[in-house]
Each structure stands twice: as structure tokens, then as C-alpha cells.
Legacy VTK file of the C-alpha trace (Angstrom):
# vtk DataFile Version 3.0
C-alpha trace
ASCII
DATASET POLYDATA
POINTS 595 float
-12.898 -20.846 3.084
-13.911 -24.402 2.123
-17.524 -23.365 1.574
-16.493 -20.464 -0.651
-14.159 -22.682 -2.677
-16.742 -25.418 -3.090
-19.339 -22.956 -4.276
-16.945 -21.591 -6.858
-15.891 -25.055 -8.007
-19.468 -26.221 -8.301
-20.146 -23.501 -10.827
-16.941 -23.648 -12.852
-14.908 -26.774 -12.280
-15.732 -28.198 -15.701
-13.836 -25.466 -17.527
-10.358 -24.921 -15.997
-7.640 -26.872 -17.757
-3.906 -26.952 -18.357
-1.945 -27.007 -21.562
0.732 -29.625 -20.847
3.874 -29.895 -22.957
6.136 -32.879 -22.301
9.720 -33.199 -23.522
11.025 -36.743 -23.100
14.606 -37.793 -22.488
14.764 -39.348 -25.982
13.783 -36.035 -27.616
10.105 -36.762 -28.265
7.651 -33.916 -27.587
3.930 -34.129 -26.886
1.257 -31.520 -26.116
-2.226 -31.982 -24.710
-5.047 -30.144 -22.958
-5.671 -31.682 -19.527
-8.768 -30.750 -17.474
-7.963 -30.042 -13.843
-9.481 -32.508 -11.388
-12.159 -30.993 -9.171
-11.469 -31.757 -5.489
-13.467 -30.648 -2.461
-11.868 -27.203 -2.166
-9.367 -26.963 -4.973
-8.405 -27.955 -8.495
-5.612 -30.449 -9.010
-3.222 -31.732 -11.642
-1.702 -35.091 -10.736
0.735 -37.283 -12.636
1.704 -40.616 -11.089
5.331 -41.296 -10.250
5.362 -44.107 -12.812
4.185 -41.647 -15.459
7.190 -39.396 -14.776
9.738 -41.954 -15.939
11.626 -40.826 -19.034
10.496 -37.181 -18.832
13.085 -34.430 -19.210
10.837 -31.376 -18.824
7.128 -30.944 -18.175
5.551 -27.528 -18.830
2.086 -26.619 -17.581
0.125 -23.487 -18.529
-3.298 -22.916 -16.889
-5.894 -21.380 -19.154
-6.729 -18.889 -16.363
-3.093 -17.709 -16.020
-3.392 -15.333 -18.956
-4.071 -11.604 -19.106
-3.604 -8.723 -21.518
-1.959 -5.421 -20.749
-4.274 -3.126 -18.845
-6.177 -5.946 -17.115
-6.706 -5.762 -13.364
-4.795 -8.344 -11.375
-1.281 -9.709 -11.005
1.060 -12.653 -11.015
2.881 -13.231 -7.717
6.013 -15.320 -7.298
7.217 -17.184 -4.214
9.605 -14.377 -3.248
6.748 -11.881 -2.932
7.372 -10.088 -6.211
4.282 -8.807 -7.974
3.927 -8.457 -11.735
1.112 -6.165 -12.805
-0.307 -6.275 -16.316
1.153 -2.934 -17.287
1.021 -1.643 -20.857
4.068 -0.827 -22.954
6.362 -3.681 -21.997
8.713 -5.160 -24.524
8.438 -8.865 -25.241
10.345 -10.564 -22.452
10.610 -13.696 -20.302
11.443 -13.970 -16.607
11.825 -17.222 -14.712
12.838 -18.468 -11.299
14.414 -21.920 -11.008
14.740 -23.835 -7.754
14.480 -20.620 -5.798
11.088 -21.027 -4.146
11.239 -19.855 -0.517
7.630 -20.969 -0.146
5.814 -23.598 -2.202
3.353 -21.059 -3.524
2.641 -18.633 -6.333
-0.388 -16.501 -7.064
-2.607 -15.599 -9.993
-5.317 -12.963 -10.332
-6.653 -12.371 -13.817
-10.116 -11.608 -15.228
-10.632 -15.390 -15.114
-10.296 -15.528 -11.331
-7.881 -15.547 -8.402
-5.924 -18.695 -7.568
-3.224 -19.843 -5.188
-0.879 -22.286 -6.929
0.450 -24.698 -4.286
3.321 -27.054 -5.140
2.653 -30.280 -3.252
5.654 -32.105 -4.716
8.757 -31.564 -6.870
8.975 -28.014 -5.594
12.756 -27.947 -5.981
12.520 -29.133 -9.595
10.205 -26.309 -10.523
10.977 -23.292 -12.692
8.215 -20.696 -12.721
8.018 -18.420 -15.710
6.257 -15.293 -16.941
6.147 -14.439 -20.638
5.036 -11.161 -22.178
4.386 -11.371 -25.897
2.414 -8.831 -27.933
0.805 -7.385 -24.815
-0.292 -10.780 -23.451
0.973 -12.001 -20.050
1.230 -15.752 -19.385
2.387 -17.595 -16.253
3.629 -21.178 -16.573
5.661 -23.777 -14.680
8.460 -26.002 -15.953
9.238 -29.167 -14.002
12.884 -30.032 -14.686
12.990 -33.787 -14.073
15.998 -34.969 -16.048
18.234 -35.656 -13.023
15.446 -36.814 -10.699
14.450 -40.361 -9.863
10.637 -40.205 -9.515
9.690 -41.054 -5.923
6.180 -39.596 -5.585
3.308 -38.341 -7.667
3.601 -34.879 -9.180
0.811 -32.818 -7.605
0.041 -29.198 -8.470
-2.979 -27.603 -6.792
-4.903 -24.448 -7.664
-7.051 -23.042 -4.857
-9.718 -20.586 -6.103
-10.314 -17.489 -3.985
-13.066 -14.893 -4.207
-14.343 -11.802 -2.452
-12.037 -10.424 0.249
-9.772 -13.456 -0.160
-9.080 -12.694 -3.837
-5.846 -10.822 -3.116
-2.207 -11.560 -2.393
-3.056 -11.345 1.320
-5.800 -13.928 0.836
-3.407 -16.186 -1.067
-0.902 -15.936 1.798
-3.570 -16.598 4.447
-4.627 -19.746 2.599
-1.064 -21.037 2.453
-0.576 -20.276 6.163
-3.617 -22.366 7.024
-2.449 -25.276 4.873
1.121 -25.139 6.164
0.140 -25.024 9.835
-2.389 -27.818 9.352
0.258 -30.021 7.725
3.070 -29.197 10.171
1.992 -29.733 13.802
5.418 -28.453 14.946
4.288 -24.951 13.899
3.391 -23.663 17.365
2.771 -19.905 17.648
5.503 -17.849 19.315
3.013 -16.765 21.976
2.779 -20.395 23.127
6.428 -21.341 22.604
7.801 -18.571 24.815
5.837 -19.908 27.805
8.310 -22.767 28.125
11.319 -21.149 26.428
12.570 -18.089 28.335
15.630 -17.688 26.063
13.326 -17.328 23.064
11.123 -14.831 24.893
14.197 -12.763 25.798
15.521 -12.717 22.217
12.118 -11.930 20.732
11.662 -8.931 23.023
15.235 -7.596 22.708
17.115 -6.146 19.727
19.366 -8.490 17.761
22.933 -7.112 17.640
25.390 -8.885 15.363
29.059 -8.029 15.764
31.422 -8.982 12.952
34.754 -9.342 14.679
37.256 -10.594 12.121
37.434 -11.625 8.469
39.752 -12.085 5.540
39.760 -9.616 2.615
36.744 -9.719 0.296
36.813 -10.220 -2.586
39.703 -12.487 -1.832
43.010 -11.954 -3.662
43.719 -15.679 -3.163
40.903 -17.884 -4.507
42.865 -21.099 -3.893
44.174 -20.827 -0.338
46.755 -22.915 1.468
48.386 -22.407 4.862
51.294 -20.770 3.057
49.338 -18.201 1.001
46.312 -17.611 3.280
45.617 -13.850 3.586
45.949 -12.363 7.089
42.827 -11.901 9.180
41.473 -8.401 9.694
40.805 -8.076 13.405
38.224 -5.340 14.081
36.366 -6.067 17.348
38.217 -8.089 19.976
36.429 -10.052 22.681
37.431 -7.417 25.207
36.041 -4.668 22.967
32.702 -6.484 22.928
32.727 -6.107 26.714
32.967 -2.350 26.092
29.924 -2.572 23.786
28.036 -4.322 26.594
28.963 -1.523 29.005
27.950 1.189 26.522
24.587 -0.459 25.914
23.871 -0.708 29.632
24.892 2.904 30.224
22.517 4.029 27.448
19.588 2.214 29.050
19.588 -0.751 26.644
19.358 -3.371 29.368
18.501 -6.332 27.131
19.854 -7.436 23.762
20.973 -10.616 22.087
24.589 -10.363 20.936
25.589 -12.617 18.044
29.334 -12.976 17.512
30.248 -13.233 13.819
33.777 -14.244 12.834
34.765 -15.224 16.391
36.028 -18.588 15.120
39.452 -19.528 13.786
40.550 -17.091 11.042
37.369 -15.057 11.349
34.169 -15.078 9.302
34.084 -18.325 7.267
37.796 -18.614 8.147
38.557 -22.328 7.845
35.176 -24.062 7.855
34.358 -26.781 8.744
37.076 -26.113 11.350
35.637 -23.803 14.001
37.917 -24.035 17.026
39.961 -22.586 18.565
38.493 -19.073 18.775
40.531 -16.645 16.668
43.730 -15.855 18.667
43.866 -12.306 17.286
40.578 -11.573 19.063
41.934 -12.763 22.405
41.580 -16.509 22.109
39.627 -18.935 24.235
40.253 -17.293 27.602
38.977 -13.882 26.479
35.954 -15.430 24.749
34.922 -17.299 27.883
35.378 -14.105 29.892
33.186 -12.199 27.395
30.399 -14.786 27.561
30.388 -14.681 31.353
30.656 -10.881 31.419
27.770 -10.309 28.981
25.524 -12.778 30.769
26.397 -11.188 34.101
25.167 -7.859 32.724
21.879 -9.460 31.658
22.579 -10.000 27.930
22.189 -13.132 25.842
25.186 -14.044 23.716
25.343 -16.610 20.928
27.671 -17.652 18.097
27.333 -17.342 14.339
28.387 -20.663 12.817
28.139 -22.276 9.402
28.093 -26.049 9.176
27.324 -26.380 5.467
30.486 -24.926 3.902
34.031 -26.235 3.558
37.322 -24.807 2.295
40.460 -26.618 1.228
42.536 -24.521 3.659
40.706 -26.172 6.573
42.505 -28.625 8.867
39.398 -30.822 8.463
39.229 -30.682 4.665
38.061 -34.018 3.269
36.683 -34.283 -0.279
34.630 -37.279 0.871
32.510 -34.860 2.937
31.471 -32.751 -0.032
28.146 -33.115 -1.830
28.577 -34.523 -5.320
26.833 -33.355 -8.477
25.315 -35.885 -10.927
28.580 -35.631 -12.883
30.529 -36.722 -9.803
32.152 -33.292 -9.369
32.356 -31.630 -5.980
29.489 -29.178 -5.472
30.831 -25.613 -5.423
29.385 -22.396 -6.792
30.872 -19.518 -4.815
34.149 -17.870 -3.801
34.274 -16.178 -0.411
36.949 -14.950 1.992
38.682 -18.322 2.274
38.594 -19.042 -1.438
36.538 -21.590 -3.301
33.621 -22.678 -1.097
32.397 -26.276 -1.259
29.037 -27.584 0.004
29.150 -30.286 2.642
26.600 -33.065 2.223
23.938 -32.337 4.888
23.992 -35.910 6.177
27.779 -35.788 6.607
27.565 -32.386 8.251
24.996 -33.576 10.776
26.744 -36.831 11.655
30.364 -35.654 11.564
30.412 -31.973 12.563
27.203 -30.379 13.820
26.639 -32.325 17.009
30.258 -32.034 18.172
30.393 -28.303 17.407
27.191 -27.592 19.327
28.339 -29.698 22.277
31.493 -27.552 22.477
29.564 -24.289 22.086
27.330 -25.277 24.979
30.370 -25.975 27.148
31.713 -22.507 26.295
28.530 -21.127 27.844
26.673 -19.701 24.815
22.898 -19.503 25.409
20.187 -17.956 23.259
19.040 -18.164 19.651
22.054 -19.672 17.891
22.633 -18.600 14.294
23.592 -21.245 11.713
24.195 -19.539 8.392
22.719 -20.220 4.932
20.304 -23.116 5.616
17.125 -21.073 5.183
18.225 -19.013 2.187
18.925 -21.824 -0.314
17.223 -24.959 -1.525
18.332 -28.173 0.230
21.729 -29.402 -0.981
21.352 -32.765 -2.718
24.165 -35.265 -3.008
24.945 -37.927 -5.615
27.807 -39.553 -3.700
26.888 -43.271 -3.464
28.333 -43.309 0.067
25.771 -40.743 1.280
23.177 -39.997 -1.436
20.464 -37.448 -0.673
17.495 -36.330 -2.720
15.729 -33.052 -1.945
13.376 -34.567 0.631
16.178 -36.286 2.539
18.398 -33.197 2.371
15.549 -31.087 3.788
15.169 -33.530 6.681
18.869 -33.218 7.504
18.657 -29.421 7.283
15.959 -29.543 9.952
17.975 -31.969 12.091
21.015 -29.696 11.859
19.083 -26.637 12.984
17.199 -28.528 15.688
20.459 -29.737 17.231
21.582 -26.146 17.729
18.167 -25.190 19.061
18.120 -28.016 21.589
21.631 -27.380 22.873
21.926 -23.572 22.786
18.302 -22.479 23.279
16.876 -21.656 19.856
17.850 -21.320 16.224
18.030 -18.679 13.527
19.298 -18.719 9.971
19.664 -16.450 6.987
16.453 -16.420 4.984
12.873 -17.547 4.598
12.979 -20.937 2.839
10.188 -22.739 4.618
11.414 -26.326 4.395
13.044 -25.489 7.756
10.184 -23.341 9.109
8.967 -26.003 11.579
12.226 -25.747 13.574
13.151 -22.103 12.950
12.763 -19.255 15.450
14.441 -16.322 13.654
15.247 -15.201 10.100
18.047 -12.678 9.716
16.234 -11.465 6.609
13.106 -13.268 5.557
12.794 -11.879 2.033
15.401 -11.411 -0.668
15.413 -9.392 -3.850
12.930 -6.882 -2.529
13.801 -3.263 -1.978
16.630 -2.495 -4.369
16.073 -5.139 -7.029
12.679 -4.212 -8.444
12.859 -3.740 -12.203
10.307 -2.909 -14.869
12.328 -4.915 -17.393
12.408 -7.954 -15.087
8.632 -7.831 -14.558
9.066 -7.055 -10.858
6.801 -4.131 -10.082
6.445 -4.421 -6.310
7.291 -6.531 -3.312
4.532 -7.555 -0.911
4.874 -9.276 2.499
3.604 -12.712 1.490
6.159 -14.586 3.636
5.436 -12.305 6.588
1.668 -12.787 6.357
2.279 -16.526 6.460
4.871 -16.669 9.242
4.527 -13.606 11.472
3.558 -14.942 14.895
5.494 -18.160 14.215
8.976 -16.909 13.229
10.394 -13.484 14.036
12.453 -11.771 11.386
14.097 -8.764 9.838
12.304 -8.173 6.509
15.262 -7.580 4.138
19.036 -7.448 4.354
18.828 -3.734 3.532
16.726 -3.099 6.649
19.486 -4.228 9.020
20.576 -1.060 10.909
17.233 0.428 9.870
17.474 3.411 12.230
20.500 4.707 10.274
18.732 4.553 6.912
16.315 6.581 4.805
12.550 6.151 5.398
11.965 4.316 2.117
14.079 1.494 3.531
13.692 1.842 7.284
9.861 1.860 7.265
9.774 -1.688 5.905
10.530 -2.735 9.474
7.217 -1.272 10.640
5.262 -2.135 7.507
6.227 -5.815 7.698
5.919 -6.097 11.501
9.526 -7.141 12.003
12.362 -7.339 14.521
14.942 -4.532 15.009
18.268 -6.016 13.889
21.663 -4.312 14.023
25.131 -5.135 12.724
28.599 -3.835 13.594
30.740 -4.001 10.429
27.851 -5.155 8.255
29.586 -3.839 5.133
32.742 -5.924 5.262
33.456 -6.313 1.558
35.968 -4.088 -0.257
33.771 -3.819 -3.352
30.215 -2.595 -3.956
28.592 -5.986 -3.307
27.734 -5.568 0.365
24.181 -6.862 0.645
23.323 -5.590 4.121
24.229 -1.938 3.782
27.113 0.399 3.128
29.852 2.039 5.146
27.766 5.205 5.643
24.960 3.344 7.431
27.103 0.863 9.326
27.729 0.522 13.046
31.289 0.900 14.358
33.065 0.839 17.694
36.645 1.751 16.819
36.451 4.977 18.808
34.316 6.072 21.733
32.421 8.470 19.468
31.656 5.677 16.979
30.490 3.418 19.791
28.173 6.078 21.216
26.638 6.732 17.789
26.095 3.016 17.250
24.448 2.558 20.629
22.208 5.548 19.906
20.958 3.801 16.750
20.367 0.566 18.681
18.459 2.418 21.401
15.816 3.335 18.808
15.190 -0.347 18.134
15.123 -1.098 21.850
12.510 1.622 22.423
10.447 0.404 19.455
10.316 -3.100 20.925
9.189 -1.779 24.301
6.207 -0.126 22.612
5.393 -2.290 19.607
7.263 -5.571 19.998
3.974 -7.331 20.765
3.198 -7.229 17.029
5.671 -10.086 16.520
3.317 -12.384 18.443
0.349 -11.595 16.197
-0.866 -13.065 12.939
-0.356 -10.696 10.012
-3.762 -10.819 8.348
-3.895 -8.198 5.616
-1.723 -5.778 3.642
-2.803 -3.333 0.952
-2.159 0.083 -0.569
-4.868 2.368 0.842
-3.707 5.572 -0.876
-0.976 6.433 -3.337
2.269 5.155 -1.733
0.524 4.566 1.613
0.356 0.965 2.869
-1.741 -0.480 5.656
-0.838 -3.664 7.513
-3.507 -5.241 9.720
-2.770 -7.754 12.487
-4.921 -10.274 14.321
-5.664 -8.128 17.384
-6.801 -5.209 15.220
-3.463 -3.364 15.278
-2.982 -1.351 12.077
0.293 0.029 10.763
0.295 2.839 8.184
3.464 3.652 6.233
3.468 6.727 3.997
6.255 6.650 1.414
5.012 9.799 -0.339
6.384 13.318 0.120
3.133 14.759 1.511
0.945 14.046 4.559
-1.978 11.768 3.756
-5.306 11.314 5.530
-6.600 7.741 5.578
-9.027 5.832 7.813
-9.536 8.966 9.870
-5.868 9.544 10.723
-3.114 11.687 9.249
0.142 9.988 8.308
3.047 12.386 7.849
5.269 12.453 4.785
7.842 9.652 4.861
6.477 8.572 8.222
4.512 5.813 9.916
1.690 5.500 12.441
0.664 2.444 14.446
-2.881 2.230 15.799
-2.911 -0.391 18.530
-5.587 -3.061 18.527
-8.227 -3.420 21.192
-8.743 -7.185 21.211
LINES 1 596
595 0 1 2 3 4 5 6 7 8 9 10 11 12 13 14 15 16 17 18 19 20 21 22 23 24 25 26 27 28 29 30 31 32 33 34 35 36 37 38 39 40 41 42 43 44 45 46 47 48 49 50 51 52 53 54 55 56 57 58 59 60 61 62 63 64 65 66 67 68 69 70 71 72 73 74 75 76 77 78 79 80 81 82 83 84 85 86 87 88 89 90 91 92 93 94 95 96 97 98 99 100 101 102 103 104 105 106 107 108 109 110 111 112 113 114 115 116 117 118 119 120 121 122 123 124 125 126 127 128 129 130 131 132 133 134 135 136 137 138 139 140 141 142 143 144 145 146 147 148 149 150 151 152 153 154 155 156 157 158 159 160 161 162 163 164 165 166 167 168 169 170 171 172 173 174 175 176 177 178 179 180 181 182 183 184 185 186 187 188 189 190 191 192 193 194 195 196 197 198 199 200 201 202 203 204 205 206 207 208 209 210 211 212 213 214 215 216 217 218 219 220 221 222 223 224 225 226 227 228 229 230 231 232 233 234 235 236 237 238 239 240 241 242 243 244 245 246 247 248 249 250 251 252 253 254 255 256 257 258 259 260 261 262 263 264 265 266 267 268 269 270 271 272 273 274 275 276 277 278 279 280 281 282 283 284 285 286 287 288 289 290 291 292 293 294 295 296 297 298 299 300 301 302 303 304 305 306 307 308 309 310 311 312 313 314 315 316 317 318 319 320 321 322 323 324 325 326 327 328 329 330 331 332 333 334 335 336 337 338 339 340 341 342 343 344 345 346 347 348 349 350 351 352 353 354 355 356 357 358 359 360 361 362 363 364 365 366 367 368 369 370 371 372 373 374 375 376 377 378 379 380 381 382 383 384 385 386 387 388 389 390 391 392 393 394 395 396 397 398 399 400 401 402 403 404 405 406 407 408 409 410 411 412 413 414 415 416 417 418 419 420 421 422 423 424 425 426 427 428 429 430 431 432 433 434 435 436 437 438 439 440 441 442 443 444 445 446 447 448 449 450 451 452 453 454 455 456 457 458 459 460 461 462 463 464 465 466 467 468 469 470 471 472 473 474 475 476 477 478 479 480 481 482 483 484 485 486 487 488 489 490 491 492 493 494 495 496 497 498 499 500 501 502 503 504 505 506 507 508 509 510 511 512 513 514 515 516 517 518 519 520 521 522 523 524 525 526 527 528 529 530 531 532 533 534 535 536 537 538 539 540 541 542 543 544 545 546 547 548 549 550 551 552 553 554 555 556 557 558 559 560 561 562 563 564 565 566 567 568 569 570 571 572 573 574 575 576 577 578 579 580 581 582 583 584 585 586 587 588 589 590 591 592 593 594
């Protein structure tokens, strides 16, 4: 890689440049053309921390990040969305602000292929694509108005050519850089040698069971003890014992069970208050019996917790715990089942709540890959409270400490998404990518989703690819095959669709798992058995590096892994012959590697 890059830079490093537009806090505006600095293997734009003082917004536009409609190539954002240079688009702008799961974007135009790597101020960055008069332009805005400069601004462009000049090549480059810079990134194949609970979870289906929750959307956005809506109890602790029995009887002799909404008042009931276990489910005695019973039958069982959210209805409500915005207001942007949700400062959460909660969970007997919600699906939560101020870097450190505490005490850690500031401590992502399957839009310049995150992290973190792919064996091939295409982990959910409106993000009531009757339970276990059988045959793929992904025929995608294993997914309505094999309509084939 380095030799290729150096050869390319030697021939062309005098030409690439950025158009830089600076808006200062006092309203002044300046524009200049800045040549990129030629480093050993990449091009670099650097602005010293002292030079950032007084800047409101800095916009950079590379001269090679331009194309006209009909050109070969693409722009790729950090969520894995691809924008092709298609003709006929109306003038439009799409941007993504502080939503960068990985510190990477990609460019391939007639001027070359580049990986854009954000070495600093990643969380202040808004990426943007403009289409005007048939021309496509990618640019980055650094929003610095509320940031005290603490380090140099560094933006790198890594040129790629030949077989590396693709989104797979861009992802492989980032994987190499990330692993080199994070020695904690040990492959799963090595980690499981000393962590039997991780090995068990990785080789067994993940089964999440939502047990209790309040109505959603809530009819009471400002809850008190007097007006708090009643909890909907759906799956008691004793009923989970029945699920264990049904799984064993169906030949599913290993699974990790994750209890969701087991805590006081159900899912998100009175956070940060967790204990006692919800009485309507059977209380503490029945929970302890369930944990012992499941483990006695050979199953791992872990809790779903959330240590970053707080509600005023909580017994532990304290406004001093909440992260503060620059204005001094309490940080809150969402209403959930317990009303207005507030964000706890990560430092406060770690020091005041996390360690005590995990100590208690360990005493209860939970062992496995604990799930702590939200941390890997949002940017780090900053705090402007002078009693516990946190910038993005400090907040990210506390996020990792929070997750590591659960990992150390329960056996491993999972969270909701693929934000890689926590990747060095993460074992499992409930869904690694967001905005993929059902949110593609011609008007929003999102033409495809590609497995960039999965190429980077397969073999290091196991995952379900999208929220929609949960309960994949109950769903249509266009959704379910993403599990095979992306090399992911079979993940199932009882009562996934728990909202009363159309905003369920995991699935719908027709594709859900239930256990209210014996017939429902048997049907649910039948769906889970498919995931169990898949893992017995193909679960080894989770240990491999994901090295290449491409479309090899119309609507047929090939994924190639480090041992030579190849997965073919045919989304078309006709059988297709490719690489000497026939892939049926709406079907998949895996050719095992020989290494």
C-alpha cells in the first residue's frame, strides 16, 4: 500500500489542492487555494490549533472531489451510503453533521480515488454533497464556534489505485490505520481463547426479549409518580423459563438471552434508577430463579441497561447529573416511554451509577455479553457544566470506561450501533449500520448502501447489519439476505415492535416474535432455529476479515473473506450464473474457503 501511494504521490503531489473558505466569529470571510502537503503515503491539510482561534466555520473543497453527471465513480459517506454521479438530478444539497460512525469518507472521480480520513475534530465535521447544473461536489464544513481549540486540525487524503481504488479498498485502508493506532483491537479469533463467554455468545444466536414497557408514544410527556402510565407486562420471568424450555426442546441448545425491560417500570422505566426488578414480571426472586434456571440449561443470560439517560420520574433524578449545553440548558432531545429524556454527563454516569449498577448485576448472577444501550449509535455527549466539563475527546474516553466496566464485570459488552470511538472495547453491535435498507432515496443522493463498516470491523466486532435485519428469518429476501451478504450474526427479538405508531425501527408486528400462546412460542422458536443452524454451518465467517465486496452481476453481490470464503446474494427475480456457480432468484450461496 505505502509503495503504491508513494508512487502516485511522486507523480502528482504538486497538483492536489483545497479551496478553503473561512468564516470568522466576527463575520469576516476569507477564501484561498491551499496546496495539500505531500507526506510519505498521503496528502494532508493541517491547521495549527492556534490558527483555529476565532473561526466559526471552515469549509474545505478538494479539487479532485468534483465530477459531472455520467462520470464513473462515487462519493461515499461514513454511514456506507454511496452517491453515484447519475444524470437527471435536480439541484440539491445533502449533508451529515456530527453523525460520523467512522472517521472516514470516500471519493472516486476521474481525478482519482481517495480515502478522506478525519484525524481530528471529527465530531465538529459536517460533510456535504452539492449537485448544481449536473456537477457533483463533495466538501467538509468544520463547525468550530462552540469549540475551544485543543489540537491541530488534520485532514488526510490517502490516494488509492488499481484494485484498491474502490469502496472496499477505502475500507481496507481505514481498517489498517485503525488497528495500527489502537493496540486494543485484538481479533475475535484471539480474544475468544481467553474469554469463553465471548466465544459462547459469538457462536450462539442472540435472543432479546422485551418484557415490559410503558406506552409509546407516551400520552404523558412530563411524568410524575402520580401520572406515570401503567407498565405493559408481556413476558414475565417465569415465561422466559418457558422460552428456555422450548428452545432446548427444539434442539437450540445454546443462545444468549438478553432481557430488555426487566428493570423497574420496564424498558427505560425510571432511568437512572434500575432496581428493583419490575414487580409485575415477578420481582427479584423470580429474576434470580430465571438466571439460575437458564444457566442450568446451558444458556447465557444478560441484562439490557442504559446508563446514559435520565427521566424526572426517577427516584434518582438530579439535574446536577445532566450534561449541559453551551447555553447552560439541560441536554435533552428526545421523548420516550418515560417522557422527556435527558442525557447524563458521561463522567457523572461512570462515577455515580455505572460501577454500582454493574456490581449489583454481577451479584444477581448475569454472565455474558452485557448490553448497554445507545453508546455506540451517537456521538459522545459533551458537557458544559463547570462542575464536570467534557469535550468530545474526554466524553469518548468515559464512554469507553463505561462499556469496559460492564465488560470486565459481566463478561463482555455490546451496544446499539457502529460508532467506532468505542470500537476498542466493544464486542457486539446490535445493528452496526443505520439508514441503510429502507432509507435510500434518489432525492437524498443515497443510491446504495455498502458494507464499509463491516469490511473494517468484521473479525473484530460481531454484529447484526441493520435494525431491519433483526428477526431476519421471518422477513423477505431483500432484507434477510443482508445477514449473509454482510457476514453477520443471527439476532432475534421478542416484541421488537413495541411502539403503537408506525415508527418501530426493528420491524413490524407481522415479522415479530411472540410467546403469548404455545403456538406463538413454537413459531418463534422455529424462526430462531434457522439462525442457530446457520451459525453451526457458517458462523466461522464472523472470525474472518471481510476483504472485498462488489456487484458481480445485475443485483448480485459477492462478499469475499480472508480465508477465501465467498458469499453470493442474488436480489434479482431470475437465477444468475456467476464465477461458475448458479445463484437462485432471491437466494444466496456460500462457497467455503480452503485456506
